[in-house]
N, C-alpha and C positions, 0 to 999 in steps of 0.2 A: 261479573259475566252477566250479560243481558239475558232477559227471558228468552228472546229469539235465539240467541247463541246456545243457551242451555237446551232448548227444545231440539235444535238442529243436532247438537252433540248426542243427545239421548237417542234420537231416531237413527243417526248414523251408527252409534254403538250397537243398537238392537239389530240393524241390518248386518253389520259385521259379524256379530255373534251367530246370526242365522246362517250366514255363509259358512262359518267355521263348523257349526253343528252339522250342516248338510254334508260337508266334506267328510266329517268323521263318521257319519252314519251311512254314507253312500257305499253301496257295493259297486264300486266304479268298474267300468269296463275298460280294459287297456285300449289305448289309442290305436294299436295295430293288433289284429287278431293273432298274429303269429307270436306276439310278445306276451306270453302268458305268465311270465315271471317264475316259471318252474325251474329254470336252470340258472343258478347264480354262481358259476364257477369262474367268471372272468374277474380281472383285477379291478374293473371299474366299480361294480357294486360293492366290493369289499372296501374300496377307497371311500365311497360315500358313507358307508356304515361307520368306518373309522373316523371320518371327518365329523359326522354328527356326534359321535361319542365325545370327541375332543371338544367340540363347540358347546355341548350340553353338560359336560362334567360338573360345572358350577351349579347345575340345577338338580343334582342327585338329591339334595335336601329340598323338599317342596317349599320350605320357608324362604329359600333363596329365590325360587320362582315367583312367589307372591311378592317379594320385595322388588323384583324386577318388572312388575306389572302384569304378570300372568295371574289369572283367576279361574277357579273351577266353573265349568259351564255344564249345567244340568248334572246328571248323576253318572254312574258307571255304565258304559255302553257295552251290552252283552248281546251276542247273536244267538239265534235259536239253535244252531248246530255247528257254527264255525268258530266257536271260541268267543273271545271278547276283544275289546279295544282298551277299556279302562276308562279313567276319568280324564277328560280333556281340560287342560289348563290353557286358556286362550289369552293371548296378548292382543288387545284391540288396536294397539298402535301398529302392529305388523299386518293384521288382517285388513285387506282392502287397499294396501299401499301400492299394489301392483309390482312389488319387488319379490325376488327370490334370493335368499341369502342363507347359506348353510349355517351361519352364526346367529341367525335370528329366525328360528322356526316360529310359525304362527301359533302352533299349539304344541305343548308338551303333554305326553300321555303317561299317567300314573296308574298303577295297580294298587287298590286298597288292600292292605294286609293287616294282620293283628299287630304287627310292629310299626304300622304307619304306611304312608304312601311311598311306593317304590317306582322310580322312573323306569319305564319300559320302552318308550319310543317317542317319536315326534310325528307331527303332521304338518306338511307345507301346503298352504292354501292360497290360491290367487283367483280373483274374479276373471273369468274368461274375456269379457268385453274390455276390461281395463288392460289385461295383458295383450290382447289382440290389437289394441290401438297402436302399439309400438313394435310388435313382433309378428312375423309371418308363419311361425311354427309354435307348437306347444312348448311350455317351459321344460327345460332340461337342467338337471342339477347333477354335476359330476357324472354325466353320461346316462343318467336315468330319466326317461321321458315320463312326464306327469300323466295321470289319468284324467280324462275329460268326463265330467258329469254334465250332460247336455240338458237343455231345456226344451220342452217341459220335463220336469222330474217330479218325483213323488213329494218333494218338499215345496214345490211351487216357487223355486228360486231361479234366478238367471243362471246360465251355464257358468261353471267354474272348473278349475283344474286343481287336483290334489295328489299328494304323494305321502304315503306313510313310510317311515323308516324305523324298523324295529332294531334300534342300535343297542338297547340295554336288555333285551330279552329275545333270545333266539326264537325264530318262527319257522317251524318245520315246513311250512308252505312257501317260504321265501321272505326275504328281508323287506320287500315292498308290497306285500299283500295286505289288504285292509284289515282283515280279521286275524287274530293270533290265537291258536288253540292252546298255547301255554300261558295265556293271560286269563284271569278269572275275576269276577266281581263278587265272589263269595266271601272274601276276607273283610268286607266292609262292616 
């Protein structure tokens, strides 16, 4: 690999990880004010949660995730009063590719416990400019519209879309809310 190629890859990887972190830390605003994710009694959200569980069953063991190219990004993400997200294991091959695929989430989210890392959810992330080049509407996965984190934002990043799915840990605030009050960083 040439020095120029290595430098390009390193800069691209850093940008990809910045987008992933921003998505995981963002207290994203729903695309539509009426869609506050407070009611999840339709079959569509339940289907997405079930689909994500099926797609990520192989990653219940964090070692399988690392073997598949996922790696921890920063530490455990905890909110001041909304609970936590956990540790994001990001796959740089999926972040920034402009694709949404239930079988290839950009980030797997693990909760550190005394017994090791426990899979609690996933985060789907896509750069808004990349997505918008080929689409006229925000990403939708199994009927669930992604949240837009616009620019400028507190991270200094370009706009991006993100969607959390708490497929492995129930979230009393909804399966697609960023923070989960039943996840903690205290077990690390």
